[in-house]
C-alpha angles and dihedrals in degrees: 000000000000091000091057090049090051092050092049092047091049091050092050092050091047092050092048092050092050093052091051095051111105125208115247119211122205118198124196098217092190088070098049111109124208088248090060090048095050094045093047091234095143105030140315107313090231089064091055092045090051091051093047092049091051092045095053094038091054089053088056094041095236138081119215103202092184092058095047098090092043092050092047089053090048091054091049093046093048091047091051089062099035109045099166097055118094118243089242090058096046100080090045094055121108090228094052093083090057095060 
């Protein structure tokens, strides 16, 4: 009788742990095109803009919180006009500063 109780308890624990497991999504940002960003086909464009800002700020060693919203809008504006470019290439473009 104790073996059957152990088996049932183990099954309940296993089922509870499965229901608590959350899916993790990994995104390769280097493959996201501006078209995907603008059309929200990967995630909210603000999420990508936040990631890009953090990525490029970390390379410089500083984070300019005042410039964040302006830079996010520049990425979205540039991507609206250049759908085939990847979001990683956008800030490096010569035309990016003009947006």
